[in-house]
C-alpha positions as MATLAB code, in Angstrom:
seq = 'MARMPGALWRPVPNCTQGGQDAVYGVVLHIMAGTLDGSDSWFRNPSSQASAHFGVGKDGRIYQWVDTADRAWAQGNGNRTWLSIEHEGQGGDSLTADQLQATASIVAWMHQTHGVKLQSTDSPSGRGIGWHGMGGTAWGGHTACPGTPIKNQRAAIIKAASDAPPPPVTGGAPGASRATVTINGLKYGYGSSGAHVTTVGKALVKAGCSAYADGPGPDWTDADTKSYAKWQKKCGYTGRDADGVPGEASLKKLLGSLPGKTATPTYEPFPGASFFHGGRHSPVITAMGRRLVAEGCGKYSTGPGPNWTNADKASYAAYQRKLGYSGAAADGIPGKASWGKLRVPKS';
ca = [
      10.268   21.544   35.367;
      13.387   23.142   33.946;
      16.591   23.576   32.346;
      19.726   23.887   34.216;
      21.780   27.082   34.247;
      25.395   26.579   33.064;
      24.624   23.481   31.002;
      24.701   23.971   27.052;
      21.161   23.533   25.912;
      21.430   21.018   22.955;
      17.714   19.974   22.493;
      16.965   16.461   20.653;
      13.797   15.202   18.922;
      14.140   11.849   20.791;
      11.974   12.328   23.923;
       8.377   12.416   25.065;
       7.181   15.786   25.518;
       5.676   16.299   28.981;
       6.304   12.701   29.913;
       8.348   13.095   33.091;
       5.691   11.734   35.490;
       7.928   12.050   38.668;
      11.475   12.280   39.783;
      12.533    9.570   42.030;
      16.253   10.610   41.298;
      18.860   10.456   38.714;
      20.519    7.309   36.939;
      24.131    7.288   36.048;
      25.197    5.922   32.598;
      28.247    5.427   30.596;
      28.449    6.457   26.974;
      30.809    3.811   25.635;
      31.668    6.650   23.497;
      32.344   10.420   23.233;
      30.081   13.341   24.381;
      29.850   14.589   20.692;
      29.301   11.228   19.325;
      26.410   10.741   21.820;
      25.120   14.143   20.669;
      24.799   13.051   16.988;
      23.324    9.684   17.945;
      20.588   11.278   19.939;
      19.544   13.459   17.039;
      19.037   10.270   15.008;
      15.360    9.279   15.182;
      16.171    5.799   14.639;
      18.285    5.518   17.741;
      15.357    5.781   19.887;
      17.704    6.978   22.578;
      18.506   10.059   24.532;
      19.312   11.339   28.105;
      18.548   14.479   30.027;
      22.197   15.324   30.380;
      25.608   14.435   29.135;
      29.248   15.155   30.719;
      32.365   15.114   28.821;
      35.705   14.133   30.346;
      36.622   17.882   30.215;
      33.480   18.541   32.392;
      31.445   20.143   29.577;
      27.723   19.713   30.396;
      25.224   19.236   27.633;
      21.535   19.227   28.318;
      19.593   17.342   25.604;
      16.104   16.978   27.094;
      14.188   19.359   29.476;
      13.366   17.808   32.619;
       9.618   18.112   32.122;
      10.082   15.779   29.223;
      10.836   11.890   29.235;
      14.263   11.094   27.934;
      14.782    7.782   26.496;
      17.629    6.480   28.517;
      16.648    3.322   30.773;
      13.450    1.681   29.407;
      10.840    1.343   32.165;
      12.838    3.835   34.394;
      12.231    6.630   32.052;
       9.086    7.903   33.420;
      10.217    8.387   36.956;
      14.143    8.775   36.759;
      16.347   11.613   35.086;
      19.340   10.490   33.370;
      23.020   11.532   33.004;
      25.363   10.003   30.439;
      29.194   10.180   30.814;
      31.850   10.325   28.147;
      33.885    7.127   28.331;
      33.996    3.336   28.210;
      32.754    0.768   30.437;
      35.079    0.231   33.468;
      36.256    3.899   33.303;
      36.000    6.176   36.387;
      34.842    9.756   36.147;
      37.646   12.368   35.672;
      37.905   15.057   38.391;
      36.109   17.333   35.984;
      33.472   14.897   35.215;
      32.738   14.293   38.857;
      32.496   17.813   39.763;
      30.278   18.639   36.791;
      28.229   15.647   37.652;
      28.000   16.858   41.273;
      26.842   20.330   39.838;
      23.943   18.715   38.078;
      23.062   16.641   41.153;
      23.046   19.766   43.435;
      20.713   21.394   40.871;
      18.522   18.418   40.705;
      18.457   18.369   44.435;
      17.473   22.145   44.585;
      14.943   22.029   41.748;
      13.345   18.547   42.092;
      14.151   17.356   45.609;
      16.522   14.773   44.411;
      17.821   12.990   47.569;
      21.542   13.199   48.334;
      21.923    9.428   48.735;
      22.655    6.278   46.779;
      20.158    3.836   45.957;
      20.532    0.608   43.990;
      16.588   -0.142   43.546;
      14.352    1.003   40.925;
      11.781    1.932   43.478;
      14.279    3.702   45.661;
      15.204    7.399   45.772;
      18.639    9.390   45.157;
      21.335    8.364   42.782;
      20.963    5.061   40.944;
      22.783    3.416   37.962;
      21.476    1.917   34.744;
      22.138   -1.641   35.547;
      19.924   -1.579   38.711;
      16.785   -1.760   36.585;
      17.772   -5.180   35.184;
      15.724   -6.578   32.015;
      13.055   -3.750   32.430;
      15.363   -1.109   32.102;
      17.210   -2.699   29.044;
      19.458   -5.236   30.719;
      22.534   -3.054   30.618;
      23.649   -4.455   33.978;
      27.476   -3.391   33.363;
      26.434    0.306   32.966;
      28.009    2.556   34.063;
      30.479    0.197   35.711;
      31.745   -0.467   39.119;
      34.206    2.381   39.241;
      31.418    5.031   38.666;
      29.014    3.343   40.998;
      31.575    3.550   43.561;
      32.255    7.326   43.009;
      28.586    8.223   44.079;
      29.617    9.051   47.745;
      32.182   11.428   46.224;
      29.490   12.968   43.909;
      27.067   13.336   47.028;
      29.695   14.918   48.971;
      30.620   17.364   46.205;
      26.999   18.010   45.600;
      26.483   18.600   49.270;
      29.213   21.309   49.287;
      28.136   22.844   46.030;
      26.986   26.358   45.959;
      23.586   26.750   44.475;
      23.765   26.891   40.636;
      23.702   30.292   38.969;
      20.343   31.381   37.730;
      20.075   33.297   34.303;
      17.896   36.235   33.986;
      17.692   36.687   37.919;
      18.934   38.907   40.465;
      20.421   38.753   44.172;
      17.940   38.752   47.012;
      14.937   37.155   45.117;
      12.764   35.064   47.061;
      12.945   31.316   46.438;
       9.647   30.556   48.074;
       6.824   28.943   46.377;
       3.063   28.824   46.930;
       0.411   26.490   45.343;
      -2.863   28.342   44.275;
      -5.946   26.378   42.863;
      -3.706   23.458   42.376;
      -1.009   25.273   40.437;
       2.554   25.999   41.681;
       4.015   29.447   41.465;
       7.534   30.892   42.433;
      11.063   29.720   41.752;
      11.498   26.390   40.138;
       7.880   26.116   39.067;
       7.050   25.221   35.506;
       4.237   25.102   33.091;
       1.981   27.000   30.693;
       0.397   28.817   33.537;
       3.816   30.453   34.402;
       4.099   31.843   30.870;
       0.621   33.159   31.164;
       1.552   35.045   34.328;
       4.767   36.503   32.677;
       2.892   37.761   29.634;
       0.160   39.281   31.949;
       3.062   41.123   33.742;
       4.690   42.418   30.625;
       1.165   43.533   29.607;
       0.840   45.507   33.047;
       4.188   47.277   32.590;
       5.942   45.212   35.256;
       8.448   43.446   33.354;
      11.946   42.718   34.873;
      12.810   40.224   32.076;
      15.992   40.424   29.989;
      14.453   37.499   27.855;
      11.166   35.747   28.133;
       8.740   35.287   29.767;
       8.633   31.648   29.428;
       7.351   28.252   31.186;
      10.122   28.098   33.727;
       9.719   30.329   36.720;
      12.951   32.231   37.534;
      14.050   35.163   39.497;
      13.096   37.396   36.635;
       9.589   36.338   37.221;
       9.814   36.922   40.985;
      11.197   40.446   40.388;
       8.527   41.203   37.639;
       5.705   39.853   40.194;
       7.197   42.165   42.938;
       6.631   45.109   40.619;
       3.160   44.133   40.225;
       2.357   43.769   43.890;
       3.969   47.114   44.423;
       1.829   48.387   41.724;
      -1.111   47.016   43.741;
      -0.221   48.688   46.697;
       1.671   46.055   48.696;
       4.868   46.670   50.623;
       7.317   44.638   52.498;
       6.958   40.959   52.688;
       3.441   41.208   50.743;
       5.517   42.384   47.752;
       8.182   39.635   47.918;
       7.408   38.549   44.218;
       5.624   35.446   45.338;
       2.097   35.510   44.034;
      -0.912   35.622   46.327;
      -4.293   34.551   45.509;
      -5.743   38.051   45.544;
      -3.065   39.854   43.376;
      -2.920   36.799   41.014;
      -6.750   37.029   40.473;
      -6.378   40.689   39.857;
      -3.719   40.220   37.431;
      -5.352   37.426   35.460;
      -8.986   38.239   35.940;
      -9.521   34.724   37.239;
      -7.464   32.062   38.755;
      -6.236   29.143   36.601;
      -6.688   25.787   37.844;
      -5.480   22.370   36.924;
      -7.154   20.296   34.230;
      -9.143   17.454   35.342;
      -7.054   14.246   36.081;
      -7.720   11.913   33.019;
      -9.155    8.598   33.895;
      -7.717    5.303   32.200;
      -9.168    1.832   31.291;
      -8.354   -0.600   34.043;
      -6.385   -3.765   33.192;
      -9.106   -6.252   31.856;
      -6.874   -9.334   32.137;
      -4.783  -11.075   29.545;
      -7.695  -13.432   28.670;
      -9.743  -10.380   27.372;
      -7.371  -10.223   24.367;
      -8.379  -12.924   21.921;
      -9.724  -13.503   18.451;
     -13.506  -12.578   18.407;
     -13.227   -9.891   21.173;
     -15.153   -6.861   20.104;
     -14.879   -3.677   22.438;
     -14.257    0.079   22.194;
     -11.432   -0.512   24.557;
      -9.454   -2.328   21.918;
     -10.047    0.741   19.577;
      -8.792    3.196   22.283;
      -5.701    0.903   22.933;
      -4.920    0.825   19.318;
      -5.086    4.706   19.097;
      -2.670    4.748   21.998;
      -0.309    2.375   20.419;
      -0.246    4.494   17.096;
       0.466    7.590   19.342;
       3.495    5.729   20.839;
       4.765    5.012   17.332;
       4.112    1.353   17.540;
       1.080    0.819   15.126;
       1.304   -1.893   12.666;
      -2.086   -1.358   11.319;
      -2.760   -1.264    7.478;
      -6.227   -0.101    8.488;
      -7.870    0.955   11.732;
      -7.440    0.667   14.641;
     -10.719   -0.854   15.324;
     -12.800   -2.582   17.996;
     -11.969   -6.044   16.945;
      -8.995   -7.771   18.177;
      -6.704   -8.906   15.361;
      -3.107   -9.782   14.699;
      -2.296   -6.165   13.734;
      -3.343   -5.231   17.293;
      -1.104   -8.082   18.733;
       1.865   -6.840   16.428;
       1.490   -3.261   17.525;
       1.138   -4.305   21.339;
       4.322   -6.477   20.828;
       6.153   -3.431   19.298;
       5.003   -1.483   22.435;
       6.438   -4.161   24.751;
       9.757   -3.999   22.859;
       9.870   -0.350   23.316;
       9.535   -0.695   27.096;
      12.446   -2.822   27.132;
      10.648   -6.414   27.077;
      11.895   -9.283   25.019;
      11.041  -12.705   24.225;
       7.997  -14.326   25.681;
       7.369  -10.989   27.665;
       7.042   -9.162   24.220;
       4.322  -11.784   22.738;
       1.698   -9.104   22.009;
      -0.703   -9.882   24.727;
      -1.051   -7.020   27.292;
       0.110   -7.420   30.750;
      -0.905   -5.437   33.737;
       2.454   -3.375   34.064;
       2.654   -2.333   30.279;
      -0.932   -1.723   30.159;
      -0.780    0.576   33.209;
       2.019    2.598   31.334;
       0.126    2.724   27.916;
      -2.660    4.814   29.629;
      -5.620    3.917   27.579;
      -8.416    6.405   28.050;
     -11.464    5.307   29.476;
     -14.209    4.882   26.940;
];
């Protein structure tokens, strides 16, 4: 996915690399504090918190987490929603500078990720939401960001609609913004992934670099300009040398066409009654390994194939990580949390 041009890149460790499964929209938050205080808090591993963006009252924009990665901002909403924290206290309105800065982020998200310029109050909706709309599953912060900011969404949307496209670093005027999908992978402006870096390195090796910095995993205008050089080197002209890859030129550049890796398969939910003392199954081992990977392992040894109290304690820790509490975090897997854990099929 991407980093926003014009935002100050301030990467934090509190995120899940490559964990942004989809982008339904963006969730607005209030910091109940300052921009710099939040910046410090998100660097503390024990906080277990972060957001993709932060906006100061003076309009400063920090980007803490790449939008390819999952920020830890709204519990069960993290996998499918991006997030913006705002400096201030509950009940505050956005300052004029904050509103314009937030609108510029939303405009960039609209351009880059297709975020709809509309308000939504549903976790399954699309557009601009707010933290409290997710209820208990999103941490129970029903007063975040507060009514004044919720009511400013219409102004944010209007400003985002009127905003010019954000500046692009490393680019040049006139570069094509078209995209193409070849063998399951997307190429062109806004594309992201290791395959983009592979193309960039091959272009440099072929003597077709237009990069000031890079290449990297995010396709910018510099990639388009570099690819156009390659197309011209191959003898293409006019629209056939617009910098957007074609199958023939890409295969000639790389030697073969990269493809998406096979989609992993996961264990279906076996039912809550599956998990009891005496149960012996490789599914339990696979589950335990995933719990350890999520930082929720409570094992002194293992995990192994026998359901034990250590499995139950580990799963309860995972349920709490998702925002569950009380009886909903009893350590017995439920269908929703099991689906999010993604236990590999044995």
